VMD Tcl script that draws the C-alpha trace (Angstrom):
set ca {
  {69.20 163.35 101.95}
  {66.01 161.26 101.93}
  {64.90 158.11 103.60}
  {62.69 156.26 101.16}
  {59.35 154.64 102.50}
  {59.61 150.92 101.83}
  {57.13 149.49 99.38}
  {55.26 146.32 100.27}
  {56.71 143.02 99.25}
  {55.37 141.92 96.00}
  {54.59 138.46 94.52}
  {56.35 138.02 91.30}
  {54.06 137.52 88.25}
  {53.44 133.95 87.09}
  {53.95 134.76 83.42}
  {57.67 135.81 84.14}
  {58.58 133.24 86.93}
  {58.24 129.51 87.65}
  {57.56 128.79 91.28}
  {57.26 131.14 94.45}
  {59.22 134.36 93.93}
  {58.93 137.52 96.04}
  {60.67 140.88 95.79}
  {61.12 144.13 97.51}
  {61.83 147.21 95.43}
  {64.99 148.76 97.04}
  {65.57 151.50 94.55}
  {63.48 152.74 91.54}
  {65.59 155.65 90.43}
  {63.92 158.60 89.00}
  {65.89 160.99 86.56}
  {68.54 161.72 86.49}
  {69.05 158.17 88.11}
  {68.08 155.24 86.29}
  {69.26 152.60 88.87}
  {66.92 149.75 89.74}
  {67.51 147.47 92.64}
  {65.33 144.65 93.87}
  {65.92 142.17 96.69}
  {64.43 138.94 95.18}
  {63.58 135.81 97.19}
  {63.22 132.39 95.37}
  {61.68 129.34 96.88}
  {63.48 125.98 96.10}
  {63.09 125.38 92.42}
  {61.84 128.73 91.50}
  {63.36 130.72 88.72}
  {62.70 133.59 86.24}
  {61.72 133.24 82.69}
  {64.31 133.84 79.91}
  {64.94 137.57 79.54}
  {67.50 140.24 78.81}
  {68.25 143.76 79.89}
  {68.89 146.68 77.65}
  {71.72 147.95 79.78}
  {72.72 144.72 81.36}
  {72.16 143.31 84.96}
  {74.22 142.60 88.15}
  {73.24 139.92 90.54}
  {74.50 139.77 94.03}
  {73.90 136.60 95.99}
  {72.75 137.18 99.61}
  {71.89 133.66 100.65}
  {71.54 130.24 99.18}
  {73.08 129.21 95.86}
  {71.96 131.20 92.68}
  {71.81 129.41 89.43}
  {72.24 131.58 86.34}
  {71.61 130.00 82.92}
  {72.64 131.08 79.48}
  {71.40 130.14 75.94}
  {74.49 128.01 75.36}
  {73.33 125.67 78.10}
  {75.83 126.67 80.81}
  {74.31 126.94 84.35}
  {76.55 128.83 86.60}
  {76.55 128.56 90.48}
  {76.92 131.70 92.34}
  {77.30 131.52 96.31}
  {76.64 134.17 98.99}
  {78.66 137.24 98.52}
  {79.50 136.60 94.86}
  {78.39 139.01 92.20}
  {77.65 138.16 88.57}
  {77.18 140.57 85.70}
  {75.17 139.73 82.67}
  {76.02 141.99 79.54}
  {73.37 143.96 77.78}
  {71.02 141.97 75.59}
  {72.37 138.51 76.88}
  {69.42 136.14 77.33}
  {69.58 134.52 80.61}
  {67.67 133.21 83.66}
  {68.20 132.81 87.34}
  {66.82 131.04 90.31}
  {67.30 128.88 93.28}
  {68.44 125.32 93.36}
  {65.76 122.50 93.91}
  {66.79 122.06 97.55}
  {67.17 125.49 98.98}
  {65.80 129.07 99.11}
  {67.89 131.77 97.47}
  {68.00 135.51 97.80}
  {69.74 138.13 95.61}
  {70.01 141.68 94.81}
  {69.14 142.32 91.20}
  {70.66 145.54 89.93}
  {70.02 147.10 86.45}
  {69.57 150.58 84.76}
  {66.81 151.84 82.73}
  {68.14 152.80 79.30}
  {68.10 156.55 78.52}
  {65.91 155.99 75.38}
  {62.64 154.27 74.64}
  {63.90 150.70 74.80}
  {62.34 148.50 77.50}
  {64.40 147.88 80.60}
  {63.77 144.28 80.47}
  {62.51 142.03 77.66}
  {60.72 138.86 78.95}
  {60.82 135.73 76.89}
  {59.54 132.20 77.38}
  {59.62 130.26 80.65}
  {62.65 128.11 81.50}
  {61.82 124.38 81.03}
  {63.15 121.67 83.31}
  {65.89 120.68 80.75}
  {67.98 123.79 80.94}
  {67.18 124.30 84.63}
  {68.44 120.96 85.54}
  {71.64 121.28 83.16}
  {75.22 120.51 84.32}
  {76.26 123.30 86.89}
  {79.57 125.12 86.49}
  {81.06 126.87 89.50}
  {81.75 130.58 88.92}
  {85.31 131.80 88.46}
  {87.24 133.02 91.49}
}
mol new
graphics top color blue
foreach p $ca { graphics top sphere $p radius 0.5 }
foreach p [lrange $ca 0 end-1] q [lrange $ca 1 end] { graphics top cylinder $p $q radius 0.2 }
display resetview
């Protein structure tokens, strides 16, 4: 058993995010674990750039309302306590609504080969961000 020394909160890089986003690394697994977990805090209107994960990603909403967008133009709403999975290689973005802060746990695994964990793409413009929202399934 080991208690992990917390790392300092980090400001998310401007080339991968729009708006103010901060994260805490909760877990950065080392072999044999490949688990990655970040607690991510988004200011109102903040969001990731388009991206995808080699082994997929799971988002668990802690507070606020998360928006999760897909390339087909769907913008899902996820509320506190809800968990959303993004399959491997699915291009998506996530962020806060324009009105409120949002906080989620982002969980993913590093692949067991030389592929990148996350492939970052272009920033999300206002058009897809302000798309029609769909409430997630219950």
